[in-house]
C-alpha positions as CSV (number, residue, x, y, z in Angstrom):
1,M,-5.5,-4.3,14.1
2,T,-6.9,-0.7,14.4
3,V,-9.0,0.4,11.5
4,T,-9.5,4.0,10.6
5,K,-11.7,5.0,7.7
6,L,-10.8,7.9,5.6
7,A,-13.6,9.3,3.5
8,A,-12.3,9.3,-0.1
9,V,-13.7,12.6,-1.2
10,A,-12.7,13.3,-4.7
11,T,-13.9,16.0,-7.2
12,T,-15.0,13.2,-9.4
13,R,-15.1,9.4,-9.0
14,S,-12.6,9.1,-11.8
15,S,-9.9,11.0,-9.8
16,A,-9.5,8.0,-7.5
17,P,-8.4,4.5,-8.6
18,R,-10.9,1.8,-9.6
19,E,-9.2,-0.5,-7.1
20,L,-6.5,0.1,-4.6
21,R,-5.3,-2.4,-2.0
22,L,-1.9,-2.1,-0.3
23,S,-0.5,-4.2,2.4
24,I,2.8,-4.7,4.5
25,D,3.0,-7.5,7.0
26,G,6.1,-7.4,9.1
27,F,7.4,-9.9,11.6
28,P,8.6,-8.7,13.9
29,G,7.3,-5.1,13.2
30,P,4.2,-3.2,12.1
31,S,1.6,-4.4,9.5
32,Y,-0.6,-2.1,7.4
33,L,-3.6,-2.6,5.1
34,I,-4.9,0.3,2.9
35,E,-8.0,-0.5,0.7
36,L,-10.3,1.5,-1.2
37,C,-14.0,0.3,-0.7
38,G,-16.3,2.4,-2.8
39,D,-15.7,6.0,-1.8
40,T,-14.0,5.1,1.5
41,L,-10.2,4.5,2.0
42,I,-9.6,2.2,4.9
43,W,-6.3,2.2,6.7
44,A,-5.5,-0.2,9.3
45,H,-2.3,-0.7,11.4
46,A,-1.1,-3.2,13.9
47,D,2.1,-3.3,15.9
48,G,2.0,-5.7,18.8
49,D,0.0,-4.2,21.5
50,H,0.3,-0.8,20.2
51,V,-3.1,0.8,18.9
52,D,-3.5,3.7,16.7
53,D,-6.6,5.8,17.0
54,E,-6.7,8.3,14.2
55,P,-9.6,10.5,13.3
56,I,-11.6,10.3,10.1
57,C,-10.1,12.5,7.5
58,L,-11.4,13.9,4.3
59,L,-9.2,12.9,1.3
60,P,-9.3,15.7,-1.4
61,G,-9.2,15.1,-5.1
62,E,-6.0,16.9,-5.4
63,R,-4.1,14.1,-3.2
64,W,-5.5,11.6,-5.7
65,T,-4.1,13.5,-8.6
66,S,-0.8,14.0,-7.0
67,F,-0.5,10.2,-6.1
68,A,-1.4,9.3,-9.7
69,A,1.4,11.6,-11.1
70,T,3.8,9.9,-8.6
71,L,3.0,6.4,-9.6
72,D,3.8,7.5,-13.1
73,E,7.0,9.0,-12.1
74,L,8.2,6.0,-10.1
75,G,7.3,3.7,-13.0
76,V,5.0,1.7,-10.5
77,W,3.0,0.4,-13.6
78,D,6.1,-1.5,-14.8
79,W,6.9,-3.2,-11.4
80,A,7.6,-6.9,-11.7
81,P,4.8,-9.3,-10.4
82,S,7.2,-10.8,-7.7
83,Y,10.2,-9.6,-5.6
84,T,11.5,-12.6,-3.8
85,A,15.1,-13.2,-2.9
86,A,16.3,-16.6,-4.3
87,H,17.8,-17.5,-0.8
88,D,14.2,-16.9,0.8
89,P,12.7,-20.2,2.2
90,A,9.3,-19.1,0.9
91,A,10.7,-19.6,-2.7
92,E,11.1,-23.4,-2.0
93,P,8.1,-25.6,-2.0
94,G,7.0,-26.0,1.5
95,G,9.2,-23.3,2.6
96,E,8.3,-21.4,5.9
97,V,9.1,-17.7,6.5
98,V,9.5,-17.1,10.3
99,D,10.4,-13.4,10.1
100,G,10.7,-10.6,7.6
101,V,8.4,-8.2,5.6
102,S,5.9,-9.4,3.0
103,W,4.0,-6.7,0.8
104,R,1.5,-6.5,-1.9
105,V,0.4,-3.7,-4.3
106,H,-2.7,-4.1,-6.3
107,I,-4.0,-0.8,-8.1
108,S,-6.1,-0.4,-11.1
109,W,-6.5,3.1,-12.4
110,D,-7.4,4.5,-15.8
111,G,-7.0,1.1,-17.6
112,R,-3.7,0.3,-16.1
113,T,-3.0,-2.2,-13.3
114,V,-0.1,-3.1,-11.1
115,L,-0.3,-6.4,-9.1
116,A,3.2,-6.8,-7.3
117,S,4.3,-8.5,-4.1
118,G,7.5,-9.6,-2.4
119,I,9.2,-11.0,0.6
120,D,12.0,-9.0,2.1
121,T,12.8,-7.7,-1.5
122,F,11.4,-4.6,-3.0
123,P,11.3,-2.6,-6.2
124,P,13.9,0.1,-6.6
125,S,11.4,3.0,-6.0
126,W,9.9,1.4,-3.0
127,D,10.8,4.0,-0.4
128,A,9.5,6.8,-2.8
129,F,6.3,4.7,-3.2
130,C,5.8,4.5,0.6
131,E,6.4,8.2,1.0
132,S,3.8,9.0,-1.6
133,V,1.4,6.7,0.1
134,E,1.8,8.4,3.3
135,R,1.3,11.8,1.7
136,L,-2.1,10.4,0.2
137,L,-2.9,9.4,3.8
138,G,-2.1,12.9,5.1
139,G,0.8,11.7,7.2
140,L,-0.4,8.4,8.5
141,S,2.2,5.6,8.4
142,F,2.8,3.1,5.6
143,R,6.1,1.4,6.7
């Protein structure tokens, strides 16, 4: 997995979330991990033998502000904890998933927290959420 560090430069620390960890694991297909570690946003991508080498980018405070507003608009804070199709083998004890997409979102910001995950099933606003993450990252992919 290629790891690119994005310096999270914000006007104030409070303009960035307290915690942010987003992941998508696809088989077959790409996997992504985005994690805020202190003031550094780490973006990692893997897709078979394909390697991304992105430069370090500055993340302005206005991107955080826009991202926060989008989370509110999309109702991300109200997502269910789990999105798993009833027919999914992972829903059964001892079930095994051989392909598909699993994802996880953990964001804590201004006293609110969302912790949601799923396997091949997504909240209704998932595509718009992924688009907002890509805008936050300045165009780096997250799907």
